[in-house]
N, C-alpha and C positions, 0 to 999 in steps of 0.2 A: 504494500500500500504506500510505498514511498512516493512522494510527489502528489498524493491525493489529499494533502492537507495544506492549509494556509494559516498564517498567523494573523489574529485579530485582537484588538483591544477588548478586554472584558467590559461590556456595556454597563454592568452594575457598578463597577468601581468608578468609571468615568462619570456616571450620573450623580454619584455622591462626592465628586471632586476628590477622590482618593488617588493615590499613585496608580498609574496605569499598570495593569496586569495583562501580559500577553498570553493568549491561549492558542494552541494548535487545534483547529477544527476542520472537519471535512470540507472540501471545496463546495461552495454553494452552486457553482455553475458547471455544466458540462462544457468541454472544449469542442464546440461545434460551430464552425463559421456560418452555418445556415440558421442557427438558433435565433429566435426572435429577440432575446435579451442581449446578445452579443457580449456576453461575459461581464455585464454591468447592470446596475439597477435600471429598470425600465423608466423612461421619461414619462412625464404626465401626458405629453402629446401622444405618445404611442399607446399608453394605457387607455386613453380616451377613445382611440380607434378600436380597441378590443372590447372594452366594457360595453354593456348593453343597456338599453332602455326598455321599459315594460310596454311602451307604446311606440310603434314604428312611425317613421316619417311618411310622407305622401307616396314615396316609392316602395314602401314596405321594408325599409332598412331599420333594423333595431340598433345598429351601431351608429348613434347620432352624435356622439361626442358632446361638446359644450351646448349644442342645441337641445339636448335632453334636459328638461327641468330636474332639479335636484330631487324632487319628490317622486320622480318616475324612474330614477336610476336603480339598477339592480345592485345587490350586495352579494359578493362572492365570499363564501366561507370554505376554507381548505382544511381538511382534517387528515392527519396522519395517525392511523390507529394500529397499534401493535398488540394483537391478540387481546383486544379490549372488548369483552362481551357486552359492555354497556354502550358501545359506539352508536348502535341504533337508537338508544334512549337519548343520546346527545343530539342526534339529528332530529328526532321527534321534538325534543325540547326547543331546539332552535326555531322550528316552525310554530310551535305552540306559543312561545313567548314573543315572537315578532309582532310588532304593530302592523306591519304590512308583509305577511308571509309570501304574497305573490311576487315580491321583489327579491326574495332570497334564492340564491343558487348555491348548492352545496356540492363539493367534490370530495370524495373519500378515497384514500389509499388505505386499504385494510389488509394487513398481513395476518392471516389466521392459521396458516399451515407452516410447520417447521420447514425451513429450507427455502421458502419463497423469497 
């Protein structure tokens, strides 16, 4: 796994104005020149092209960017679940507690089998 890690400053220490602590963590990005993120944080401009609106524009396009009113934008929740039998309860809770469940989009990566 050499080379699969990068050094980052521990965010908890920095948030409390403590001396920086450097941690080795798995790389956040795959090295793929065709990837949408290009090995860096996605810009707001790009994110707005990907994010969706609950109401399409006149051409039927749900990716409306800034023209989508704030109260019509979808909310994406990503869940990484490692053998968590309560994951489905978490997803259910997200929709039950949401003021506007129709705006919620959930993506789950659920490892339930050893070796996956």
